[in-house]
DSSP file (Angstrom, degrees, kcal/mol; ACC not computed):
  #  RESIDUE AA STRUCTURE BP1 BP2  ACC     N-H-->O    O-->H-N    N-H-->O    O-->H-N    TCO  KAPPA ALPHA  PHI   PSI    X-CA   Y-CA   Z-CA
    1    1 A R              0   0    0      0, 0.0     2,-0.5     0, 0.0     0, 0.0   0.000 360.0 360.0 360.0 136.0   63.8   98.1   22.8
    2    2 A V        +     0   0    0      2,-0.0     2,-0.3     0, 0.0     0, 0.0  -0.907 360.0 174.4-107.1 130.5   67.5   98.2   23.7
    3    3 A V        -     0   0    0     -2,-0.5     2,-0.5     2,-0.0    15,-0.0  -0.957  26.7-133.3-132.0 153.2   68.8   96.3   26.7
    4    4 A H        -     0   0    0     -2,-0.3    15,-3.1     2,-0.0     2,-0.4  -0.930  25.2-165.2-105.3 126.3   72.3   95.6   28.0
    5    5 A L  E     -A   18   0A   0     -2,-0.5     2,-0.5    13,-0.2    13,-0.2  -0.923  14.9-171.2-114.3 136.3   72.9   92.0   29.0
    6    6 A R  E     -A   17   0A   0     11,-2.1    11,-2.9    -2,-0.4     2,-0.5  -0.988  15.8-169.7-120.0 118.7   75.8   90.6   31.1
    7    7 A I  E     -A   16   0A   0     -2,-0.5     2,-0.5     9,-0.2     9,-0.2  -0.941   6.5-168.2-117.3 122.3   75.7   86.8   31.0
    8    8 A L  E     -A   15   0A   0      7,-2.8     7,-2.6    -2,-0.5     2,-0.4  -0.937   9.5-178.0-111.3 128.5   77.9   84.7   33.3
    9    9 A V  E     +A   14   0A   0     -2,-0.5     2,-0.2     5,-0.2     5,-0.2  -0.988  10.2 157.2-129.2 131.6   78.2   81.0   32.6
   10   10 A D        -     0   0    0      3,-2.4     3,-0.2    -2,-0.4    21,-0.1  -0.729  60.2 -78.9-133.4-167.8   80.1   78.3   34.5
   11   11 A T  S    S+     0   0    0     -2,-0.2    20,-1.3     1,-0.2     3,-0.1   0.626 126.5  27.9 -72.7 -11.0   79.8   74.6   34.7
   12   12 A Q  S    S+     0   0    0      1,-0.2    17,-2.1    18,-0.2     2,-0.3   0.489 119.6  29.0-128.0  -5.9   76.8   74.7   37.1
   13   13 A S  E     - B   0  28A   0     15,-0.3    -3,-2.4    -3,-0.2     2,-0.4  -0.997  47.2-152.4-155.2 158.0   74.9   78.0   36.6
   14   14 A V  E     -AB   9  27A   0     13,-2.4    13,-2.3    -2,-0.3     2,-0.4  -1.000  18.2-173.1-128.1 129.6   73.9   80.7   34.2
   15   15 A E  E     -AB   8  26A   0     -7,-2.6    -7,-2.8    -2,-0.4     2,-0.5  -0.988   4.8-164.9-125.0 134.9   73.2   84.2   35.4
   16   16 A V  E     -AB   7  25A   0      9,-3.0     9,-2.6    -2,-0.4     2,-0.6  -0.979   1.5-164.8-121.8 123.0   71.8   87.0   33.3
   17   17 A F  E     -AB   6  24A   0    -11,-2.9   -11,-2.1    -2,-0.5     2,-0.5  -0.940  10.9-157.3-107.9 118.7   71.9   90.6   34.5
   18   18 A V  E  >> -AB   5  23A   0      5,-3.3     5,-1.4    -2,-0.6     4,-1.3  -0.838  69.5  -9.9-101.6 129.3   69.7   92.9   32.5
   19   19 A D  T >45S-     0   0    0    -15,-3.1     3,-0.9    -2,-0.5    -1,-0.2   0.935 133.4 -45.3  49.4  58.6   70.4   96.7   32.4
   20   20 A D  T 345S-     0   0    0     -3,-0.4    -1,-0.2   -16,-0.3    -2,-0.1   0.816 118.8 -41.8  58.6  36.5   73.0   96.6   35.1
   21   21 A G  T 345S+     0   0    0      2,-0.3    -1,-0.2    -3,-0.2    -2,-0.2   0.497  98.1 128.1  94.6   4.9   71.1   94.4   37.5
   22   22 A Y  T <<5S+     0   0    0     -4,-1.3     2,-0.4    -3,-0.9    -3,-0.2   0.906  89.5  17.7 -57.7 -40.2   67.6   95.9   37.1
   23   23 A T  E   <S-B   18   0A   0     -5,-1.4    -5,-3.3     2,-0.0     2,-0.4  -0.998  77.3-167.9-130.1 137.0   66.5   92.3   36.4
   24   24 A V  E     -B   17   0A   0     -2,-0.4     2,-0.4    -7,-0.2    -7,-0.2  -0.991   2.8-169.8-128.4 132.6   68.5   89.2   37.3
   25   25 A L  E     -B   16   0A   0     -9,-2.6    -9,-3.0    -2,-0.4     2,-0.4  -0.984   5.9-175.4-120.6 130.2   67.8   85.7   36.1
   26   26 A S  E     +B   15   0A   0     -2,-0.4     2,-0.4   -11,-0.2   -11,-0.2  -0.981   3.4 177.1-126.5 139.2   69.7   82.7   37.6
   27   27 A Q  E     -B   14   0A   0    -13,-2.3   -13,-2.4    -2,-0.4     2,-0.3  -0.985  26.2-132.7-143.6 129.5   69.5   79.1   36.5
   28   28 A Q  E     -B   13   0A   0     -2,-0.4     2,-0.3   -15,-0.2   -15,-0.3  -0.642  34.1-176.9 -75.8 136.4   71.2   76.0   37.7
   29   29 A V        -     0   0    0    -17,-2.1     2,-0.4    -2,-0.3    -2,-0.0  -0.887  28.6-143.3-132.1 162.8   72.6   74.0   34.8
   30   30 A H        -     0   0    0     -2,-0.3     2,-0.2     2,-0.0   -18,-0.2  -0.758  27.7-173.0-127.9  83.5   74.4   70.7   34.3
   31   31 A L        -     0   0    0    -20,-1.3    -2,-0.0    -2,-0.4   -20,-0.0  -0.504  14.4-138.6 -80.3 145.9   76.8   71.2   31.4
   32   32 A L    >   -     0   0    0     -2,-0.2     3,-2.1     1,-0.1    -1,-0.0  -0.675  28.6-105.4 -98.1 157.3   78.8   68.3   30.0
   33   33 A P  T 3  S+     0   0    0      0, 0.0    -1,-0.1     0, 0.0    -2,-0.0   0.808 120.5  51.3 -53.5 -32.4   82.5   68.6   29.0
   34   34 A G  T 3  S+     0   0    0      2,-0.0     2,-0.6     0, 0.0    -3,-0.0   0.514  80.0 111.5 -84.3  -4.7   81.6   68.6   25.3
   35   35 A D    <   +     0   0    0     -3,-2.1    -4,-0.0     1,-0.2     3,-0.0  -0.594  28.9 146.4 -73.7 113.7   79.0   71.4   25.7
   36   36 A T        +     0   0    0     -2,-0.6     2,-0.2     2,-0.0    -1,-0.2   0.408  39.9  85.5-128.6  -1.2   80.6   74.4   23.9
   37   37 A G        +     0   0    0      2,-0.0     2,-0.3     0, 0.0    -2,-0.0  -0.633  42.2 179.1-109.0 163.4   77.7   76.3   22.3
   38   38 A A        -     0   0    0     -2,-0.2     2,-0.3     2,-0.0    -2,-0.0  -0.973   7.1-164.4-151.4 155.8   75.2   79.0   23.3
   39   39 A S        -     0   0    0     -2,-0.3     2,-0.4     2,-0.0    -2,-0.0  -0.992   7.3-153.8-144.8 153.1   72.4   80.8   21.6
   40   40 A L        +     0   0    0     -2,-0.3     2,-0.3     7,-0.0     7,-0.1  -0.954  19.1 170.3-122.1 144.1   70.3   83.9   22.1
   41   41 A Y        -     0   0    0     -2,-0.4     2,-0.4     5,-0.1    -2,-0.0  -0.977  21.6-140.7-148.6 161.8   66.8   84.5   20.8
   42   42 A A    >   -     0   0    0     -2,-0.3     3,-0.6     3,-0.3     2,-0.4  -0.983  15.9-133.2-125.8 135.9   64.0   87.0   21.2
   43   43 A D  T 3  S+     0   0    0     -2,-0.4    -2,-0.0     1,-0.2     0, 0.0  -0.720  88.4  16.6 -83.3 134.8   60.3   86.3   21.3
   44   44 A G  T 3  S+     0   0    0     -2,-0.4    -1,-0.2     1,-0.0     0, 0.0   0.533 125.5  11.0  87.7   6.7   58.1   88.5   19.2
   45   45 A G  S <  S-     0   0    0     -3,-0.6    -3,-0.3     2,-0.0     2,-0.0  -0.965  91.5 -54.0 170.1 176.2   60.7   90.0   16.9
   46   46 A P        -     0   0    0      0, 0.0     2,-0.5     0, 0.0    -5,-0.1  -0.327  42.0-133.8 -74.0 156.5   64.3   89.9   15.6
   47   47 A L        -     0   0    0     -7,-0.1     2,-0.5    -5,-0.1    -5,-0.1  -0.951  18.1-170.2-110.6 126.8   67.3   90.1   17.9
   48   48 A H        -     0   0    0     -2,-0.5     2,-0.6     0, 0.0     0, 0.0  -0.960   4.5-162.7-119.9 113.7   70.1   92.5   16.9
   49   49 A A        -     0   0    0     -2,-0.5     3,-0.1     1,-0.1    -2,-0.0  -0.846   8.5-177.4 -95.1 124.4   73.4   92.2   18.9
   50   50 A T  S    S+     0   0    0     -2,-0.6     2,-0.3     1,-0.3    -1,-0.1   0.691  71.5  10.9 -94.0 -20.4   75.5   95.3   18.5
   51   51 A S        -     0   0    0      2,-0.0     2,-0.4     0, 0.0    -1,-0.3  -0.937  57.9-176.9-159.1 133.9   78.5   94.0   20.5
   52   52 A I        -     0   0    0     -2,-0.3     2,-0.4    -3,-0.1    -3,-0.0  -0.995   5.2-174.6-133.3 127.7   79.5   90.7   22.0
   53   53 A T        -     0   0    0     -2,-0.4     2,-0.4     2,-0.0    -2,-0.0  -0.989   6.5-162.2-122.6 127.0   82.6   90.2   24.2
   54   54 A L        +     0   0    0     -2,-0.4     2,-0.4     2,-0.0    -2,-0.0  -0.915  10.2 180.0-109.4 133.7   83.6   86.8   25.4
   55   55 A R        -     0   0    0     -2,-0.4     2,-0.5     0, 0.0    -2,-0.0  -0.994  15.1-153.3-132.4 140.1   86.1   86.4   28.3
   56   56 A E              0   0    0     -2,-0.4    -2,-0.0     1,-0.1     0, 0.0  -0.954 360.0 360.0-112.8 129.0   87.4   83.2   29.9
   57   57 A H              0   0    0     -2,-0.5    -1,-0.1     0, 0.0     0, 0.0   0.386 360.0 360.0-111.6 360.0   88.5   83.3   33.5
């Protein structure tokens, strides 16, 4: 299955928009100044990313 993800991260929240907003996930987070990593994973099979673009605003 192929899905398009748009993931927005700031110091207090993470929002994931799946397939142009068909599904939206929001989570409050408490990131520390040294937190610099992120990871993606899939349950039940491999995850193949065909394109990743990072932007800092």
